[in-house]
C-alpha positions as CSV (number, residue, x, y, z in Angstrom):
1,M,-25.5,72.1,8.2
2,R,-26.4,72.1,11.9
3,W,-27.1,69.0,13.9
4,C,-29.6,68.8,16.6
5,P,-29.0,67.0,19.8
6,S,-31.5,64.2,19.1
7,S,-29.8,63.5,15.7
8,L,-26.3,63.5,17.3
9,L,-27.6,61.2,20.0
10,H,-29.0,58.7,17.3
11,L,-25.8,58.9,15.4
12,L,-23.9,57.6,18.4
13,R,-26.1,54.9,19.2
14,C,-25.8,53.7,15.6
15,V,-21.9,53.7,15.9
16,R,-21.8,52.1,19.1
17,L,-24.2,49.3,18.0
18,R,-22.0,48.6,14.9
19,S,-18.7,48.4,17.2
20,C,-20.6,45.8,19.5
21,T,-21.6,43.9,16.5
22,R,-18.2,44.0,15.1
23,R,-16.8,43.1,18.7
24,G,-19.3,40.0,18.8
25,R,-18.0,38.7,15.4
26,T,-14.4,38.8,16.4
27,R,-15.4,36.9,19.7
28,V,-16.2,33.7,17.6
29,P,-13.4,31.2,17.7
30,L,-11.1,31.1,14.6
31,W,-11.6,27.4,14.2
32,I,-15.4,27.8,14.0
33,R,-15.1,30.6,11.5
34,E,-12.9,28.4,9.4
35,I,-15.2,25.4,9.4
36,W,-18.2,27.8,8.4
37,A,-16.0,29.2,5.6
38,Y,-15.2,25.9,4.5
39,M,-18.8,24.6,4.5
40,K,-20.0,27.7,2.6
41,L,-17.1,27.1,-0.2
42,L,-18.1,23.5,0.0
43,V,-21.9,24.4,-0.8
44,R,-21.0,26.8,-3.6
45,S,-18.6,24.3,-5.1
46,L,-21.7,22.1,-6.0
47,Y,-23.2,24.7,-8.5
48,F,-19.8,26.2,-9.6
49,N,-20.4,26.0,-13.3
50,T,-22.3,24.0,-15.9
51,L,-19.3,21.4,-16.0
52,T,-20.1,20.1,-12.6
53,D,-21.0,16.3,-12.8
54,S,-21.9,13.5,-10.3
55,D,-18.2,12.9,-9.6
56,V,-17.5,16.4,-8.5
57,V,-20.5,16.5,-6.3
58,F,-19.7,13.1,-4.7
59,D,-16.0,14.6,-4.1
60,S,-17.1,17.6,-2.7
61,V,-19.6,15.9,-0.3
62,F,-17.4,13.3,0.9
63,E,-14.3,15.3,1.1
64,P,-14.5,15.3,5.0
65,V,-14.9,11.6,5.0
66,F,-12.0,11.2,2.5
67,W,-9.8,13.5,4.6
68,T,-10.6,11.6,7.8
69,V,-9.8,8.3,6.1
70,D,-6.4,9.7,4.9
71,Y,-5.4,11.0,8.2
72,V,-6.2,7.8,10.2
73,T,-4.5,5.7,7.6
74,R,-1.4,7.9,7.9
75,W,-1.4,7.7,11.6
76,F,-2.0,4.0,11.9
77,G,0.8,3.5,9.1
78,T,3.5,3.1,12.1
79,V,1.2,0.7,14.2
80,F,0.7,-1.4,11.2
81,V,4.5,-1.7,10.4
82,C,5.1,-2.6,14.1
83,L,2.2,-5.4,14.0
84,V,4.1,-6.9,10.9
85,V,7.6,-6.6,12.5
86,M,6.2,-8.4,15.7
87,L,4.2,-11.1,14.1
88,T,7.0,-12.0,11.7
89,S,9.5,-11.9,14.6
90,S,7.2,-14.3,16.7
91,I,7.0,-16.9,14.0
92,V,11.0,-16.6,13.7
93,V,11.3,-17.1,17.5
94,I,9.1,-20.1,17.6
95,A,11.0,-21.7,14.5
96,Y,14.2,-21.2,16.5
97,V,13.2,-22.2,19.9
98,V,10.5,-24.8,19.3
99,L,11.0,-26.3,15.7
100,L,14.6,-26.2,15.1
101,P,15.4,-28.7,18.3
102,L,12.6,-30.8,17.0
103,V,14.0,-30.8,13.5
104,L,17.6,-31.7,14.7
105,N,16.4,-34.6,16.8
106,T,13.9,-36.3,14.5
107,Y,15.0,-35.6,10.7
108,T,17.5,-37.1,8.8
109,P,20.8,-35.0,7.8
110,P,19.6,-34.1,4.3
111,W,16.3,-33.1,5.5
112,I,18.0,-31.1,8.1
113,A,20.1,-29.3,5.7
114,W,17.0,-28.7,3.3
115,H,14.9,-27.1,6.3
116,V,17.9,-24.9,7.5
117,C,19.1,-23.6,4.2
118,F,15.4,-22.9,2.8
119,G,14.3,-21.5,6.0
120,H,17.1,-18.9,6.4
121,W,16.9,-18.0,2.6
122,I,13.2,-17.1,3.2
123,I,13.9,-15.2,6.3
124,I,16.7,-13.3,4.5
125,M,14.4,-12.3,1.4
126,I,11.5,-11.3,3.5
127,A,13.4,-9.1,5.9
128,F,15.4,-7.5,2.9
129,H,12.5,-6.7,0.7
130,Y,10.3,-5.5,3.6
131,F,12.8,-3.1,4.6
132,K,13.6,-1.9,1.0
133,A,10.0,-1.5,0.2
134,A,9.3,0.4,3.4
135,K,12.3,2.7,3.3
136,T,12.7,3.3,-0.5
137,P,10.8,6.5,-1.7
138,P,8.5,5.3,-4.5
139,G,9.4,8.3,-6.8
140,Y,8.3,11.9,-6.8
141,L,8.0,14.6,-9.3
142,P,11.3,16.6,-9.5
143,S,10.9,19.8,-7.8
144,E,12.9,21.7,-10.8
145,K,11.6,22.2,-14.0
146,N,12.1,19.4,-16.6
147,D,11.4,18.8,-20.2
148,S,9.6,15.4,-19.5
149,P,6.2,15.2,-21.3
150,F,3.1,15.5,-19.1
151,V,-0.5,14.2,-20.0
152,A,-2.6,16.0,-17.3
153,V,-2.3,18.6,-14.4
154,C,-2.8,17.3,-10.8
155,K,-5.8,18.9,-9.1
156,K,-4.2,18.7,-5.8
157,C,-0.7,19.7,-6.5
158,I,-1.6,22.0,-9.6
159,M,1.4,20.6,-11.2
160,P,1.9,18.8,-14.7
161,K,2.3,15.0,-14.3
162,P,3.6,12.6,-16.6
163,A,1.9,9.4,-17.7
164,R,1.3,6.7,-15.0
165,T,1.6,9.3,-12.2
166,H,-1.2,9.8,-9.7
167,H,-1.6,11.9,-6.5
168,C,-1.7,10.1,-3.2
169,G,-4.0,11.6,-0.8
170,I,-2.3,10.1,2.2
171,C,1.1,10.9,1.2
172,N,0.0,14.3,-0.2
173,R,2.3,13.9,-3.1
174,C,2.3,12.9,-6.9
175,I,3.9,9.5,-7.0
176,L,5.6,7.9,-10.2
177,K,3.9,5.0,-11.5
178,M,1.7,4.8,-8.5
179,D,0.0,1.4,-7.6
180,H,-1.5,2.0,-4.1
181,H,-0.7,3.3,-0.7
182,C,0.1,0.3,1.5
183,P,-0.6,1.1,5.2
184,W,1.4,-2.1,6.0
185,L,4.5,-0.6,4.7
186,N,3.6,3.0,5.9
187,N,4.7,4.0,2.3
188,C,3.3,4.4,-1.3
189,V,4.0,1.6,-3.8
190,G,5.3,3.2,-6.9
191,H,8.0,3.1,-9.6
192,F,11.0,2.7,-7.6
193,N,9.8,0.3,-4.7
194,H,7.0,-1.6,-6.7
195,R,9.5,-4.6,-7.2
196,Y,10.5,-4.6,-3.5
197,F,6.7,-4.8,-2.5
198,F,5.8,-7.6,-4.9
199,S,8.9,-9.6,-3.9
200,F,8.1,-9.3,-0.2
201,C,4.7,-10.5,-0.9
202,F,5.8,-13.3,-2.8
203,F,8.4,-14.5,-0.4
204,M,6.1,-14.0,2.6
205,T,3.7,-15.9,0.9
206,L,6.1,-18.9,0.2
207,G,7.3,-18.8,3.6
208,C,3.9,-18.9,5.2
209,V,2.9,-21.9,2.8
210,Y,6.2,-23.7,3.9
211,C,5.3,-23.3,7.5
212,S,1.8,-24.4,6.8
213,I,2.8,-27.6,5.0
214,S,5.6,-28.6,6.9
215,G,4.1,-27.9,10.2
216,R,0.8,-29.6,9.5
217,N,1.6,-32.9,11.3
218,L,3.0,-31.0,14.4
219,F,-0.1,-28.9,14.4
220,L,-2.4,-32.0,14.6
221,D,-0.4,-33.5,17.3
222,A,-0.2,-30.4,19.4
223,Y,-4.0,-30.0,19.0
224,N,-4.9,-33.5,20.0
225,A,-2.5,-33.4,22.9
226,L,-4.1,-30.2,24.2
227,E,-7.5,-31.6,23.6
228,T,-6.7,-34.7,25.3
229,N,-5.1,-33.2,28.5
230,F,-8.1,-30.7,28.8
231,L,-10.4,-33.9,28.9
232,T,-8.3,-36.2,31.0
233,P,-5.3,-34.3,32.6
234,A,-2.2,-36.4,32.5
235,P,0.6,-35.8,35.4
236,P,3.4,-35.9,32.8
237,Y,2.0,-33.1,30.8
238,T,4.1,-30.1,32.1
239,F,3.6,-26.5,31.7
240,K,6.7,-26.5,29.2
241,D,4.7,-29.1,27.0
242,K,1.6,-27.0,27.0
243,M,3.3,-23.8,25.8
244,I,5.1,-25.6,23.0
245,H,1.9,-27.1,21.8
246,K,0.2,-23.7,22.0
247,C,3.2,-22.0,20.0
248,I,3.0,-24.7,17.2
249,I,-0.8,-24.1,17.1
250,Y,-0.2,-20.3,17.1
251,M,2.2,-20.6,14.2
252,W,0.3,-22.9,12.0
253,V,-2.9,-20.8,12.2
254,L,-1.3,-17.4,11.6
255,T,1.0,-18.8,8.5
256,S,-1.9,-20.5,6.9
257,T,-4.2,-17.6,7.3
258,V,-1.7,-15.0,6.3
259,G,-0.7,-17.5,3.3
260,V,-4.3,-17.5,1.9
261,A,-4.9,-13.8,2.3
262,L,-1.5,-12.5,1.2
263,G,-1.3,-15.4,-1.6
264,A,-4.6,-14.1,-3.1
265,L,-3.1,-10.5,-3.0
266,T,0.3,-11.7,-4.7
267,I,-1.6,-13.5,-7.4
268,W,-3.5,-10.6,-8.2
269,H,-0.6,-8.5,-8.6
270,A,1.2,-11.1,-10.6
271,V,-1.6,-10.9,-13.0
272,L,-1.5,-7.0,-13.1
273,I,2.2,-7.2,-13.8
274,S,1.8,-9.7,-16.7
275,R,-0.6,-7.1,-18.2
276,G,1.6,-4.2,-17.7
277,E,-0.8,-2.3,-15.3
278,T,-0.9,-1.2,-11.8
279,S,-3.8,-1.3,-9.5
280,I,-5.1,2.2,-10.4
281,E,-4.5,1.5,-14.1
282,R,-6.6,-1.7,-13.8
283,H,-9.5,0.6,-13.1
284,I,-8.8,3.4,-15.6
285,N,-8.2,0.8,-18.4
286,G,-11.5,-0.9,-17.5
287,K,-13.5,2.3,-17.9
288,E,-11.7,3.3,-21.1
289,A,-12.3,-0.3,-22.7
290,K,-16.0,0.1,-22.1
291,R,-16.0,3.6,-23.5
292,M,-14.2,2.6,-26.7
293,A,-16.3,-0.7,-26.8
294,K,-19.5,1.6,-27.1
295,Q,-17.8,3.2,-30.3
296,G,-17.2,-0.1,-31.8
297,R,-13.3,0.1,-30.9
298,V,-10.9,-2.1,-29.1
299,Y,-8.8,-0.5,-26.3
300,R,-5.3,-1.5,-25.9
301,N,-3.0,-0.8,-23.0
302,P,0.0,1.3,-24.4
303,F,2.2,0.1,-21.6
304,N,1.9,-3.7,-22.3
305,Y,4.7,-5.0,-24.0
306,G,3.9,-8.7,-23.9
307,R,3.9,-10.9,-20.8
308,L,7.6,-11.9,-20.8
309,N,8.8,-8.2,-21.5
310,N,6.4,-6.9,-18.8
311,W,8.0,-9.2,-16.4
312,K,11.7,-8.2,-17.6
313,V,11.0,-4.6,-17.2
314,F,9.3,-5.0,-13.8
315,L,12.2,-7.1,-12.3
316,G,15.0,-5.4,-14.2
317,I,16.2,-8.3,-16.0
318,E,18.9,-7.6,-18.6
319,K,20.6,-10.9,-19.0
320,R,20.1,-14.5,-18.0
321,S,22.0,-14.6,-14.9
322,H,19.8,-11.7,-13.5
323,W,17.1,-14.4,-13.1
324,V,19.1,-15.6,-10.3
325,T,21.2,-12.7,-8.9
326,R,18.4,-10.2,-9.1
327,V,15.2,-12.4,-8.5
328,L,16.2,-15.3,-6.2
329,L,18.9,-13.2,-4.3
330,P,18.7,-9.8,-2.4
331,S,19.2,-7.1,-5.0
332,A,18.9,-3.3,-4.6
333,H,19.3,-2.7,-8.3
334,A,17.3,0.3,-9.7
335,P,14.3,-0.4,-12.0
336,H,14.1,0.0,-15.7
337,G,13.6,3.8,-16.5
338,D,13.1,6.9,-14.8
339,G,9.6,6.9,-14.3
340,L,8.8,10.1,-16.2
341,T,9.0,8.7,-19.6
342,W,7.6,5.6,-21.1
343,E,7.6,3.4,-24.3
344,V,4.1,3.4,-25.5
345,F,4.6,1.2,-28.6
346,Q,3.2,-2.4,-28.9
347,L,6.8,-4.0,-29.4
348,K,6.8,-7.5,-31.2
349,K,10.4,-8.1,-30.0
350,D,12.0,-8.2,-26.7
351,L,12.3,-4.9,-25.0
352,I,15.3,-6.2,-23.1
353,P,17.2,-8.8,-25.0
354,V,18.3,-11.9,-23.2
């Protein structure tokens, strides 16, 4: 077969045109091609198969939003921890510098002993439980193969997960008995640090209520003094007096606000613990109860052992003295169980005899 010059010229032009087109494609930045490929995959996932429902479509459409929220929360975790430390430290400094001299000069010895002992006990409990809640791993799936029973496969990790285990998008890992991801701890709340988290909330609320109640009269005096001096300035009112009154007002407003907000959260978690649930399980159990109610059946939480037993399991109470040594005093004891297997029977007797 013989080629004419015009045919060869046309072939060369086609080859050159294709090579230019390929070169043009390679000039597109890699990050633009990745976004374009992701968007095409996102659109195709909406009609992947007949099993697609509204939840799948919602997750697919809002996946960039979820990713952005997870990334921002992960980054701001350190900021929130620093904020907690700074605010708590400021209250402690005011208590030592401003309130303690007033207590020593005005209160009787029994009241001085009470405020000093109770105040230092609260500070120790708050610092201990916050440190342990933030630094203790919540509990992860073992990397090696194990014989623990599993109830589902994680869609993100593509690994079998046991009961009460859920995936955290911020930590990007499956958490044993996950309750929620707490940005104020920069850590997930799971099986091994759930008790530390609740104890921190409880003692922080108790400390805020204590400061709010005991400092109410000081707050009113400081507020009235500032208002009076603002309207009619008095010569004896020094800069030191003004700063002391502002510190008292700052302490009372902050502790009262935190006490109300954190107190509501603490009560909510106490209710969940009494029911043998986590925050995630509360939502799941609610949906399951509605589904079974339509069938004329009653749903029972398989991890509810009774209110007293739930608290014993949660706090790790094994004998009577543990109510003092493990609840009212700092204790780093491990929780009941390994977080991989759970009793699922409705026990009529005490799970942990005391």
